[in-house]
C-alpha positions, 0 to 999 in steps of 0.5 A: 627748550623755550617755545620761542626757540621751537617756533623760530626753528619751526619757521626756519624748517618750513621756509627751507622746505618751501624753497626746496619744493620751489626750486627742485623742479627748476633745478631738474628742468635745468639739468635735463637741458644738458642730458644727451637724451631725446626726452626732457628728463634726467633719468637715465643720464646719457651723458652731458651735451650742449646740443639742445641749445643748438636745437633751440637756436634752429627752432624757428617756430619756437622763437616765433611763438616766443615773439608772439607771446612778448607782443601780446604781453606788451599789448596787454600792458598798454591796455590793461594797466590804464584800465585797472588804474582808472577802475581803482581810482573810480572805486576809491571815490564811490561810496555806499552800496553801489561800491560793492556792486561795482567792485563785484562787477569789475572782479567777475572776469577774474573769477570766470574760468579762462575757457569761458572768457576765451569762448565768449570773447571769440563768439562776441567778436566773431559776430562783429567780423573780427577773427582771432589773432594777436588783437583778439588775444590782447582783448581777451586777456585784458578782460581779467588781467585788468582786475589784477591791476585794479586790486594792486592799485586799489590796495595802495590807494587805501593807504593814501592820505587824501589831505595831501591832495587837498593841500596841493589844490589849496596851494593852487595846483590843478587837478592834473598837477595834483594827479601827476605830482602827488597821487601818481608818484605815490602809486608808482610802486603798485603800478610797477608791481601791477605791470610785472604781474600783468606781463607774467599773467599774459605770458603764461596764459593758455586757457583763454589764449587757446580760443582766440589766438587764430593763426598766431601761436603763443609760446604756451600754446606751442609748448602744449602742442609739442607735448602731444607731438613730441617734446624735446629738451630744447624747451628746457634750454629756453626755460633755463635761459629765461630763468637765468635772465630773470635771476640776473634782473633780480640781482641787478635790481637788488644791487641798484636798490642797495646802492640807492639806500646807501646814497640815501643814508649818506645824504641824511648823515 
């Protein structure tokens, strides 16, 4: 057997194991939603039921926590994405030793444990008479999520041809027109990806949010509290709905992308 064949089958085997490892927990979680058991498990199987979807619909505290998480995530998007873009643009223009120092400084919140970020944010803003809540949660999460945005935009900027900006300026475009019509369209894929990462990082954050949430409970904190007091498969029902919505969005996005690709090929021909 040729080495190329062995390598090809080895890669296929590895990818198969990876997807099994990735999806089996999700499948088990989804199956537990239909188990007529008080606990979120599939063993022992006590019969199929849909009552946990009804329990989810009646769990007002969980829906409130979900709404709080969505509000915080949107707030983080509105704050962290512009900050991350500005940091990336600034770093791309800095040269010399100062660039390394500034890069390390901007990356430091990302390398700091979330517990430390949450506690330090709470102590600092408490001294300014700002109590915990949605606003403080957005501020705390932005301190490190902005670094993710900066990294993604900066990676895209490193492949940008600066002569395009010079050409636009030479043709009479202003700095603002050059940014909005040349640089920003080029950065659009990175910005969209950064928005998705920032939203997910905010939505699933627990360590930092726990210290700054005040009386506004997010979904992750609510689920963690339910683990201590008694978790039911209603949480699995919410997870199954979220997974289904995510898969549906991914399918629609891929369908739209292929339609646009077909239109592009047709226009070229």
